[in-house]
DRENPA-3360 file (N, C-alpha, C; in nm, 2 decimals, always signed):
BEGIN
1 = MSFQSPVY = -2.26/-0.65/-3.39/-2.16/-0.60/-3.28/-2.08/-0.70/-3.17 ~ -1.98/-0.70/-3.17/-1.89/-0.77/-3.08/-1.85/-0.71/-2.94 ~ -1.88/-0.77/-2.86/-1.87/-0.67/-2.67/-1.66/-0.65/-2.70 ~ -1.63/-0.55/-2.67/-1.50/-0.46/-2.71/-1.51/-0.42/-2.55 ~ -1.36/-0.44/-2.51/-1.34/-0.35/-2.38/-1.34/-0.27/-2.38 ~ -1.34/-0.16/-2.25/-1.27/-0.04/-2.25/-1.14/-0.01/-2.29 ~ -1.10/-0.07/-2.23/-0.95/-0.05/-2.20/-0.90/+0.00/-2.34 ~ -0.95/-0.08/-2.47/-0.89/-0.05/-2.61/-0.98/+0.12/-2.68;
9 = HVMAVPVE = -0.99/+0.19/-2.55/-1.04/+0.29/-2.58/-0.98/+0.42/-2.46 ~ -0.90/+0.39/-2.43/-0.79/+0.49/-2.36/-0.77/+0.61/-2.40 ~ -0.85/+0.67/-2.32/-0.80/+0.86/-2.39/-0.73/+0.94/-2.27 ~ -0.68/+1.06/-2.30/-0.63/+1.16/-2.25/-0.75/+1.24/-2.18 ~ -0.76/+1.22/-2.06/-0.90/+1.37/-2.05/-0.85/+1.44/-1.90 ~ -0.85/+1.59/-1.92/-0.77/+1.66/-1.84/-0.86/+1.64/-1.72 ~ -0.76/+1.66/-1.58/-0.83/+1.62/-1.48/-0.91/+1.70/-1.38 ~ -0.94/+1.84/-1.48/-0.98/+1.90/-1.41/-1.18/+1.88/-1.45;
17 = KIKPNTYN = -1.18/+1.82/-1.58/-1.27/+1.71/-1.60/-1.36/+1.60/-1.56 ~ -1.27/+1.59/-1.45/-1.30/+1.42/-1.38/-1.33/+1.47/-1.23 ~ -1.46/+1.40/-1.19/-1.45/+1.44/-1.10/-1.48/+1.32/-0.99 ~ -1.47/+1.28/-0.85/-1.50/+1.16/-0.79/-1.67/+1.15/-0.80 ~ -1.64/+0.99/-0.74/-1.85/+0.98/-0.72/-1.85/+0.98/-0.60 ~ -1.99/+0.94/-0.57/-2.00/+1.05/-0.42/-2.01/+0.88/-0.31 ~ -1.98/+0.75/-0.35/-2.04/+0.63/-0.29/-1.93/+0.57/-0.23 ~ -1.78/+0.59/-0.28/-1.66/+0.49/-0.28/-1.62/+0.48/-0.14;
25 = PNKVAPPE = -1.64/+0.35/-0.11/-1.64/+0.33/+0.07/-1.45/+0.33/+0.08 ~ -1.39/+0.30/-0.08/-1.24/+0.27/-0.04/-1.16/+0.37/+0.02 ~ -1.05/+0.34/+0.11/-0.97/+0.44/+0.20/-0.85/+0.40/+0.18 ~ -0.79/+0.49/+0.15/-0.61/+0.45/+0.13/-0.49/+0.50/+0.25 ~ -0.44/+0.41/+0.37/-0.36/+0.53/+0.47/-0.25/+0.58/+0.42 ~ -0.23/+0.67/+0.45/-0.06/+0.76/+0.40/+0.03/+0.69/+0.35 ~ +0.09/+0.54/+0.44/+0.18/+0.49/+0.37/+0.17/+0.44/+0.22 ~ -0.01/+0.36/+0.19/+0.02/+0.34/+0.05/-0.03/+0.42/+0.00;
33 = MKLLYESI = -0.09/+0.60/+0.03/-0.06/+0.68/-0.10/+0.04/+0.72/-0.10 ~ +0.15/+0.74/-0.03/+0.29/+0.76/-0.06/+0.35/+0.66/-0.16 ~ +0.34/+0.50/-0.13/+0.33/+0.43/-0.21/+0.31/+0.44/-0.35 ~ +0.19/+0.50/-0.39/+0.10/+0.50/-0.52/+0.16/+0.58/-0.55 ~ +0.21/+0.69/-0.47/+0.30/+0.84/-0.55/+0.43/+0.80/-0.57 ~ +0.48/+0.72/-0.54/+0.62/+0.65/-0.59/+0.62/+0.57/-0.70 ~ +0.49/+0.48/-0.74/+0.49/+0.40/-0.81/+0.48/+0.50/-0.94 ~ +0.40/+0.58/-0.95/+0.33/+0.65/-1.04/+0.43/+0.75/-1.07;
41 = RADGYTMP = +0.53/+0.79/-0.98/+0.67/+0.86/-1.02/+0.75/+0.82/-1.06 ~ +0.76/+0.69/-1.06/+0.88/+0.56/-1.10/+0.84/+0.51/-1.26 ~ +0.69/+0.47/-1.24/+0.65/+0.40/-1.34/+0.56/+0.45/-1.48 ~ +0.52/+0.57/-1.38/+0.41/+0.64/-1.48/+0.28/+0.58/-1.46 ~ +0.16/+0.63/-1.52/+0.03/+0.59/-1.50/+0.04/+0.48/-1.61 ~ +0.03/+0.33/-1.54/-0.03/+0.21/-1.61/-0.12/+0.18/-1.62 ~ -0.24/+0.23/-1.53/-0.39/+0.14/-1.56/-0.47/+0.29/-1.56 ~ -0.55/+0.30/-1.65/-0.62/+0.43/-1.65/-0.76/+0.43/-1.55;
49 = IVCYFDKS = -0.83/+0.53/-1.55/-0.88/+0.56/-1.47/-1.00/+0.53/-1.54 ~ -1.11/+0.47/-1.42/-1.24/+0.39/-1.51/-1.35/+0.51/-1.46 ~ -1.40/+0.52/-1.57/-1.47/+0.64/-1.55/-1.64/+0.61/-1.62 ~ -1.72/+0.70/-1.58/-1.86/+0.70/-1.65/-1.87/+0.89/-1.69 ~ -1.91/+0.86/-1.85/-1.89/+1.03/-1.86/-2.07/+1.05/-1.90 ~ -2.10/+1.15/-1.79/-2.19/+1.26/-1.73/-2.22/+1.34/-1.88 ~ -2.30/+1.32/-1.95/-2.30/+1.41/-2.08/-2.39/+1.56/-1.99 ~ -2.48/+1.53/-1.92/-2.51/+1.68/-1.87/-2.46/+1.77/-1.78;
57 = QDVYVIVD = -2.32/+1.74/-1.76/-2.24/+1.81/-1.69/-2.12/+1.82/-1.75 ~ -2.07/+1.78/-1.86/-1.96/+1.70/-1.95/-1.85/+1.69/-1.85 ~ -1.84/+1.58/-1.75/-1.72/+1.52/-1.66/-1.76/+1.43/-1.68 ~ -1.63/+1.36/-1.64/-1.61/+1.19/-1.67/-1.59/+1.18/-1.49 ~ -1.71/+1.10/-1.44/-1.72/+1.07/-1.29/-1.66/+0.94/-1.28 ~ -1.56/+0.93/-1.14/-1.50/+0.79/-1.14/-1.58/+0.73/-1.08 ~ -1.55/+0.57/-1.15/-1.63/+0.46/-1.12/-1.48/+0.40/-1.03 ~ -1.32/+0.37/-1.09/-1.21/+0.34/-0.99/-1.12/+0.41/-1.05;
65 = GFHRYRVM = -0.99/+0.44/-0.95/-0.89/+0.53/-0.99/-0.91/+0.63/-0.91 ~ -0.96/+0.67/-0.79/-1.00/+0.78/-0.74/-0.86/+0.80/-0.64 ~ -0.77/+0.73/-0.63/-0.63/+0.74/-0.55/-0.57/+0.79/-0.65 ~ -0.55/+0.73/-0.76/-0.46/+0.77/-0.87/-0.49/+0.90/-0.94 ~ -0.62/+0.92/-0.98/-0.67/+1.09/-0.94/-0.61/+1.15/-0.82 ~ -0.62/+1.15/-0.74/-0.55/+1.21/-0.59/-0.42/+1.25/-0.63 ~ -0.36/+1.15/-0.68/-0.19/+1.16/-0.69/-0.18/+1.28/-0.79 ~ -0.24/+1.29/-0.86/-0.19/+1.38/-1.01/-0.26/+1.52/-0.94;
73 = LEYPDIYE = -0.39/+1.53/-0.83/-0.41/+1.68/-0.76/-0.31/+1.73/-0.67 ~ -0.28/+1.63/-0.62/-0.18/+1.66/-0.52/-0.02/+1.65/-0.50 ~ +0.03/+1.63/-0.65/+0.18/+1.60/-0.66/+0.20/+1.68/-0.76 ~ +0.21/+1.85/-0.75/+0.24/+1.95/-0.89/+0.34/+1.80/-0.97 ~ +0.43/+1.77/-0.93/+0.56/+1.73/-1.01/+0.48/+1.59/-1.11 ~ +0.39/+1.52/-1.10/+0.34/+1.45/-1.18/+0.19/+1.52/-1.26 ~ +0.16/+1.60/-1.22/+0.06/+1.71/-1.28/+0.14/+1.77/-1.40 ~ +0.28/+1.82/-1.36/+0.34/+1.89/-1.44/+0.36/+1.79/-1.55;
81 = RESGLLPV = +0.44/+1.66/-1.55/+0.50/+1.59/-1.62/+0.38/+1.53/-1.75 ~ +0.26/+1.46/-1.66/+0.16/+1.47/-1.73/+0.09/+1.57/-1.81 ~ +0.10/+1.68/-1.81/+0.04/+1.77/-1.84/-0.12/+1.76/-1.83 ~ -0.14/+1.76/-1.69/-0.27/+1.77/-1.66/-0.39/+1.64/-1.71 ~ -0.32/+1.55/-1.78/-0.38/+1.42/-1.84/-0.40/+1.34/-1.78 ~ -0.53/+1.28/-1.75/-0.55/+1.13/-1.71/-0.57/+1.02/-1.84 ~ -0.52/+0.91/-1.78/-0.54/+0.81/-1.88/-0.71/+0.76/-1.84 ~ -0.80/+0.77/-1.95/-0.96/+0.74/-1.87/-1.03/+0.61/-1.93;
89 = SVIDKPLD = -1.06/+0.52/-1.93/-1.16/+0.44/-2.05/-1.29/+0.40/-1.98 ~ -1.38/+0.42/-2.03/-1.55/+0.50/-2.01/-1.61/+0.35/-2.03 ~ -1.69/+0.33/-1.89/-1.78/+0.25/-1.87/-1.92/+0.34/-1.90 ~ -2.03/+0.29/-1.97/-2.15/+0.39/-1.99/-2.28/+0.26/-1.94 ~ -2.30/+0.25/-1.79/-2.39/+0.17/-1.71/-2.45/+0.28/-1.64 ~ -2.57/+0.27/-1.62/-2.65/+0.30/-1.52/-2.56/+0.32/-1.32 ~ -2.60/+0.42/-1.30/-2.54/+0.42/-1.10/-2.56/+0.29/-1.03 ~ -2.65/+0.21/-1.06/-2.64/+0.12/-0.96/-2.51/+0.00/-1.02;
97 = QRMASTIR = -2.53/+0.00/-1.16/-2.42/-0.09/-1.17/-2.28/-0.02/-1.17 ~ -2.28/+0.14/-1.17/-2.13/+0.15/-1.12/-2.12/+0.16/-1.00 ~ -2.19/+0.19/-0.91/-2.15/+0.17/-0.78/-2.13/-0.05/-0.74 ~ -2.13/-0.10/-0.80/-2.10/-0.26/-0.80/-2.00/-0.26/-0.86 ~ -1.98/-0.22/-0.96/-1.85/-0.23/-1.06/-1.71/-0.15/-0.97 ~ -1.76/-0.02/-0.89/-1.69/+0.01/-0.77/-1.60/-0.08/-0.65 ~ -1.72/-0.14/-0.63/-1.74/-0.23/-0.53/-1.62/-0.37/-0.59 ~ -1.69/-0.42/-0.73/-1.60/-0.50/-0.77/-1.41/-0.48/-0.79;
105 = HNRARGSH = -1.40/-0.38/-0.81/-1.28/-0.30/-0.83/-1.17/-0.33/-0.73 ~ -1.23/-0.25/-0.62/-1.19/-0.24/-0.50/-1.16/-0.39/-0.43 ~ -1.26/-0.46/-0.44/-1.23/-0.63/-0.38/-1.15/-0.71/-0.44 ~ -1.14/-0.65/-0.58/-1.05/-0.76/-0.68/-0.86/-0.73/-0.64 ~ -0.84/-0.62/-0.59/-0.72/-0.63/-0.58/-0.70/-0.68/-0.48 ~ -0.72/-0.76/-0.39/-0.61/-0.87/-0.37/-0.61/-0.82/-0.21 ~ -0.49/-0.92/-0.12/-0.43/-0.87/-0.05/-0.27/-0.94/-0.09 ~ -0.20/-0.95/+0.00/-0.02/-0.98/-0.02/-0.01/-1.11/+0.06;
113 = DVDLMSNI = +0.02/-1.22/+0.01/+0.04/-1.33/+0.08/+0.16/-1.30/+0.14 ~ +0.18/-1.32/+0.29/+0.27/-1.31/+0.39/+0.44/-1.40/+0.35 ~ +0.41/-1.49/+0.29/+0.53/-1.56/+0.29/+0.59/-1.54/+0.14 ~ +0.53/-1.50/+0.07/+0.54/-1.48/-0.08/+0.66/-1.33/-0.03 ~ +0.60/-1.24/+0.02/+0.62/-1.08/+0.04/+0.78/-1.11/+0.14 ~ +0.82/-1.22/+0.22/+0.92/-1.22/+0.29/+1.03/-1.30/+0.21 ~ +0.97/-1.38/+0.07/+1.07/-1.45/-0.01/+1.12/-1.33/-0.14 ~ +1.03/-1.20/-0.12/+1.06/-1.11/-0.20/+1.16/-0.99/-0.13;
121 = VRELHELG = +1.10/-1.03/-0.03/+1.26/-0.97/+0.08/+1.40/-0.98/+0.06 ~ +1.40/-1.15/+0.06/+1.49/-1.22/+0.09/+1.57/-1.20/-0.03 ~ +1.51/-1.20/-0.14/+1.58/-1.19/-0.31/+1.64/-1.09/-0.29 ~ +1.51/-1.01/-0.29/+1.59/-0.84/-0.24/+1.73/-0.81/-0.18 ~ +1.75/-0.89/-0.06/+1.84/-0.87/+0.03/+1.99/-0.95/-0.05 ~ +1.94/-1.08/-0.08/+2.05/-1.13/-0.20/+2.09/-1.08/-0.33 ~ +2.03/-1.02/-0.38/+2.05/-0.91/-0.44/+2.13/-0.72/-0.44 ~ +2.15/-0.76/-0.29/+2.24/-0.66/-0.25/+2.20/-0.54/-0.24;
129 = RSDAWISR = +2.02/-0.54/-0.22/+1.99/-0.42/-0.18/+1.92/-0.41/-0.04 ~ +1.97/-0.32/+0.01/+1.94/-0.23/+0.20/+1.83/-0.21/+0.22 ~ +1.81/-0.28/+0.34/+1.66/-0.21/+0.43/+1.60/-0.12/+0.38 ~ +1.65/-0.02/+0.36/+1.64/+0.18/+0.34/+1.62/+0.15/+0.17 ~ +1.65/+0.07/+0.13/+1.63/+0.08/-0.04/+1.48/-0.03/-0.02 ~ +1.47/-0.14/+0.03/+1.33/-0.22/+0.01/+1.23/-0.14/+0.12 ~ +1.26/-0.03/+0.16/+1.15/+0.02/+0.25/+1.14/+0.17/+0.17 ~ +1.21/+0.23/+0.10/+1.15/+0.31/-0.01/+1.14/+0.30/-0.13;
137 = HLGMDRDE = +1.13/+0.16/-0.14/+1.06/+0.10/-0.33/+0.91/+0.04/-0.28 ~ +0.92/+0.00/-0.21/+0.82/-0.09/-0.17/+0.72/-0.02/-0.09 ~ +0.72/+0.09/+0.01/+0.62/+0.08/+0.09/+0.67/+0.06/+0.20 ~ +0.75/-0.02/+0.28/+0.80/-0.09/+0.38/+0.87/-0.01/+0.51 ~ +0.80/-0.01/+0.63/+0.87/+0.07/+0.70/+0.99/-0.09/+0.81 ~ +1.07/-0.01/+0.86/+1.20/-0.12/+0.94/+1.10/-0.26/+1.01 ~ +0.96/-0.20/+1.11/+0.98/-0.31/+1.18/+0.85/-0.44/+1.12 ~ +0.80/-0.36/+0.97/+0.78/-0.49/+0.91/+0.86/-0.59/+0.80;
145 = ILRLKQIT = +0.98/-0.46/+0.75/+1.10/-0.56/+0.70/+1.19/-0.64/+0.77 ~ +1.19/-0.61/+0.90/+1.22/-0.69/+1.00/+1.14/-0.82/+1.00 ~ +0.99/-0.84/+1.07/+0.92/-0.91/+1.05/+0.94/-1.01/+0.93 ~ +0.95/-0.97/+0.82/+0.97/-1.04/+0.71/+1.07/-1.12/+0.69 ~ +1.18/-1.06/+0.74/+1.29/-1.11/+0.74/+1.31/-1.26/+0.84 ~ +1.21/-1.24/+0.97/+1.24/-1.30/+1.09/+1.16/-1.43/+1.02 ~ +1.05/-1.43/+0.93/+0.99/-1.52/+0.89/+1.04/-1.65/+0.77 ~ +1.13/-1.57/+0.71/+1.25/-1.65/+0.66/+1.32/-1.74/+0.68;
153 = GLAALFRD = +1.37/-1.72/+0.83/+1.44/-1.77/+0.93/+1.57/-1.78/+0.88 ~ +1.64/-1.70/+0.78/+1.76/-1.67/+0.74/+1.89/-1.59/+0.79 ~ +1.93/-1.67/+0.86/+2.01/-1.58/+0.94/+2.13/-1.46/+0.83 ~ +2.15/-1.46/+0.67/+2.19/-1.40/+0.63/+2.11/-1.28/+0.59 ~ +2.02/-1.28/+0.64/+1.93/-1.17/+0.58/+1.94/-1.06/+0.73 ~ +2.08/-1.10/+0.84/+2.05/-1.00/+0.95/+2.21/-1.00/+0.96 ~ +2.28/-1.01/+0.88/+2.44/-1.02/+0.86/+2.48/-0.85/+0.85 ~ +2.41/-0.79/+0.79/+2.42/-0.65/+0.83/+2.41/-0.56/+0.93;
161 = TKFGQAWR = +2.34/-0.64/+1.02/+2.29/-0.55/+1.11/+2.33/-0.55/+1.25 ~ +2.33/-0.43/+1.26/+2.42/-0.41/+1.39/+2.31/-0.39/+1.56 ~ +2.37/-0.49/+1.61/+2.25/-0.51/+1.70/+2.33/-0.50/+1.85 ~ +2.26/-0.42/+1.96/+2.28/-0.32/+2.04/+2.37/-0.46/+2.16 ~ +2.41/-0.39/+2.30/+2.43/-0.51/+2.36/+2.33/-0.59/+2.46 ~ +2.35/-0.71/+2.41/+2.25/-0.74/+2.51/+2.23/-0.79/+2.69 ~ +2.09/-0.76/+2.73/+2.07/-0.75/+2.84/+2.12/-0.88/+2.92 ~ +2.20/-0.86/+3.04/+2.25/-0.90/+3.14/+2.19/-0.93/+3.24;
169 = PVEEEDEP = +2.11/-1.06/+3.36/+2.08/-1.03/+3.48/+2.20/-0.98/+3.56 ~ +2.16/-0.89/+3.68/+2.24/-0.89/+3.78/+2.28/-0.98/+3.88 ~ +2.41/-1.09/+3.94/+2.42/-1.18/+4.00/+2.39/-1.15/+4.11 ~ +2.30/-1.18/+4.17/+2.26/-1.13/+4.30/+2.33/-1.23/+4.43 ~ +2.31/-1.22/+4.51/+2.35/-1.34/+4.65/+2.20/-1.45/+4.69 ~ +2.29/-1.52/+4.67/+2.18/-1.64/+4.72/+2.07/-1.61/+4.80 ~ +2.01/-1.54/+4.83/+1.89/-1.50/+4.88/+1.78/-1.54/+4.86 ~ +1.69/-1.61/+4.96/+1.52/-1.67/+4.93/+1.48/-1.52/+4.85;
177 = MYDEEEDW = +1.38/-1.52/+4.79/+1.28/-1.44/+4.72/+1.19/-1.36/+4.81 ~ +1.16/-1.49/+4.94/+1.08/-1.43/+5.07/+1.14/-1.47/+5.18 ~ +1.08/-1.43/+5.31/+1.12/-1.50/+5.41/+1.06/-1.61/+5.46 ~ +1.15/-1.71/+5.44/+1.04/-1.85/+5.44/+1.01/-1.87/+5.60 ~ +1.01/-1.80/+5.67/+0.93/-1.83/+5.79/+0.82/-1.75/+5.79 ~ +0.84/-1.69/+5.74/+0.65/-1.60/+5.70/+0.56/-1.66/+5.72 ~ +0.47/-1.60/+5.78/+0.32/-1.72/+5.76/+0.26/-1.66/+5.66 ~ +0.27/-1.74/+5.53/+0.17/-1.66/+5.42/+0.02/-1.64/+5.43;
185 = EDSY = -0.03/-1.76/+5.49/-0.15/-1.72/+5.53/-0.21/-1.67/+5.62 ~ -0.11/-1.53/+5.67/-0.18/-1.44/+5.70/-0.18/-1.32/+5.67 ~ -0.10/-1.33/+5.55/-0.10/-1.23/+5.47/-0.25/-1.19/+5.37 ~ -0.32/-1.27/+5.37/-0.47/-1.29/+5.32/-0.58/-1.24/+5.37;
% end
């Protein structure tokens, strides 16, 4: 029999039969959790939760997908829309292999390239999307959008931005900043 990936056997499991593992070191900050909720709200669950089925307790223990699980628990609109069911793919491995799998899943997610993110912000701006739209849909705050716009160096990205009055120095009489006759060595 040849190997077949677990993703080909995704099943709908009641969230009440799923429990988190006790060893996942991954944490997600509140802005990213809100973005995950927005992603699931807009796109639905696009990836299954990876679990191990514990026959002795008749529960599915999460290997990967804890935060997608949390979204269902914490957002009644998602729970209701999904009828309390989460997509699950099952791996059947001993605890040490499940722990390794959890870490591999966490670390394989990668990070975003700043230049590529800047280009995405530029392209969205060129498509007519406002900073507010970008913030809401990409989970970025105003400062992050500003920094990404600055990286591209395109003045057009700032054409709809309102700027306040610039600081202007007060012109003073031509007075020296210190008394030239003062003996500086005596002041030490």
